[in-house]
C-alpha positions in Angstrom: -15.6 4.6 34.3 -19.0 5.4 32.4 -20.1 2.2 30.3 -20.5 4.5 27.5 -16.9 5.7 27.4 -15.7 2.8 27.7 -17.4 1.1 24.7 -16.6 4.3 22.7 -12.8 3.8 23.6 -12.8 0.2 23.1 -14.1 0.8 19.3 -11.7 3.5 18.6 -8.7 1.3 19.4 -10.2 -1.5 17.6 -10.9 0.8 14.4 -7.2 2.1 14.4 -5.8 -1.7 14.9 -7.8 -2.6 11.7 -6.3 0.5 10.0 -3.4 -0.9 8.6 -4.9 -3.9 7.1 -3.2 -5.1 3.8 -5.9 -5.6 1.1 -3.8 -6.6 -1.8 -0.2 -6.8 -3.0 0.4 -6.9 -6.7 3.4 -6.9 -8.8 4.2 -5.6 -12.4 7.1 -4.5 -14.7 8.0 -0.7 -15.4 10.6 -0.8 -18.0 13.3 -2.7 -16.1 12.0 -2.2 -12.9 9.7 -4.3 -10.5 6.8 -2.2 -9.2 4.8 -3.6 -5.9 1.7 -2.2 -4.7 0.7 -2.7 -1.5 -3.0 -1.3 -0.8 -4.3 -1.1 2.8 -7.3 0.0 4.7 -6.5 3.4 6.2 -8.2 5.1 9.2 -4.8 7.0 10.2 -2.2 9.1 9.2 -0.2 7.2 6.2 3.0 8.1 7.7 2.1 6.6 11.1 2.2 3.1 9.6 5.6 0.9 9.9 6.1 -1.1 6.8 8.4 -3.7 5.8 9.0 -5.4 2.1 10.7 -8.4 2.0 12.0 -11.1 -0.4 12.2 -14.8 0.5 14.1 -16.8 -1.8 15.7 -20.1 -1.0 14.0 -20.0 2.3 15.8 -17.1 3.2 14.1 -13.5 4.1 16.0 -10.5 2.5 14.5 -7.3 3.9 14.5 -4.4 0.7 13.3 -1.7 2.4 11.1 -0.8 5.6 10.8 1.1 9.1 9.5 -2.3 11.3 12.6 -3.3 12.3 14.7 -5.5 9.7 17.7 -4.0 8.2 17.4 -3.4 4.6 20.3 -5.4 2.8 23.0 -3.7 1.1 22.2 -5.1 -2.4 18.9 -3.4 -2.8 19.3 -0.1 -0.5 20.4 1.8 -3.8 17.8 -0.1 -6.0 14.6 0.6 -4.2 12.5 3.8 -4.1 9.0 3.8 -2.3 6.2 6.1 -2.7 3.5 6.9 0.0 0.0 7.2 -1.0 -3.2 7.7 1.2 -4.3 3.8 1.0 -1.0 2.3 -0.8 2.8 1.9 -0.8 4.5 1.6 -3.9 7.8 -0.2 -4.0 9.9 0.0 -7.2 13.2 -2.4 -7.2 15.2 -1.0 -10.1 17.3 -3.3 -12.2 15.0 -6.5 -11.9 16.4 -9.7 -13.2 15.6 -13.5 -12.5 18.1 -13.1 -9.5 15.4 -11.0 -8.0 12.4 -13.7 -8.5 10.7 -15.2 -5.4 8.2 -14.5 -2.8 7.7 -10.8 -1.8 5.7 -9.4 1.3 4.6 -6.5 2.2 3.8 -5.9 6.1 2.3 -3.1 7.8 1.6 -2.4 11.6 1.0 0.9 13.6 3.4 0.2 16.0 5.9 -2.4 17.4 3.3 -3.3 20.0 0.6 -4.0 17.3 0.1 -7.1 15.4 1.1 -6.9 12.0 -1.1 -7.5 8.9 0.7 -8.7 5.6 0.1 -10.0 2.0 2.6 -12.4 -0.1 2.8 -12.4 -3.9 5.1 -14.8 -6.1 7.0 -13.0 -8.4 8.5 -14.9 -11.6 10.4 -12.7 -14.2 8.7 -14.4 -17.4 5.2 -14.3 -15.6 5.0 -10.5 -14.9 2.3 -8.4 -16.7 3.7 -4.9 -17.6 2.2 -1.6 -15.5 -0.8 0.1 -17.1 -1.9 3.3 -16.4 -3.0 4.4 -12.8 -7.0 3.7 -12.8 -9.4 6.0 -10.8 -11.3 2.8 -10.0 -8.4 1.2 -8.9 -7.2 3.8 -6.6 -10.4 3.8 -4.7 -10.7 7.2 -5.3 -13.9 9.4 -4.7 -14.5 9.6 -8.3 -18.3 9.4 -7.9 -18.0 12.7 -6.3 -16.8 14.6 -9.4 -19.9 15.3 -11.2 -21.9 15.9 -7.7 -19.1 18.7 -7.2 -19.6 19.9 -10.8 -23.1 20.8 -10.5 -22.9 24.2 -8.8 -20.5 25.2 -11.7 -22.6 23.5 -14.5 -25.8 25.7 -12.9 -23.8 28.7 -12.7 -23.0 28.2 -16.6 -26.6 27.9 -17.4 -25.9 24.1 -18.8 -28.2 22.4 -16.3 -31.1 24.0 -14.3 -32.4 22.0 -11.3 
């Protein structure tokens, strides 16, 4: 095999393997629901990433929702709702009470053969903050491109001339 092709292939595999690295896990309260934001790097399609949200309480792991392999517990199935975004998975746990306090984990991987990446957050009901509005800066979007993309429109309307 050509060494250049081998190096390119290796770099591609390494990039894909690191594509699901969890960058942060945060918790906040929306009305009576717990919201967990699991942000991650994303170099692949978000739908190809396997995930699992779990709660560890009294040294016992409880799977809330996921595709990694753990079976979600019955008491959580009707209370969970997951939203997939480009670089974030958002879990809502409705009817959050002190019985749901504990160590929450977000685990991501590309396939069962790949290593998993995870982050933990300890959630206590009386320490939770209310969720604020969604910030463009927090979403890591390309909001800086907006002025650049608006230039042709502004030029066409004679607001600016370059």
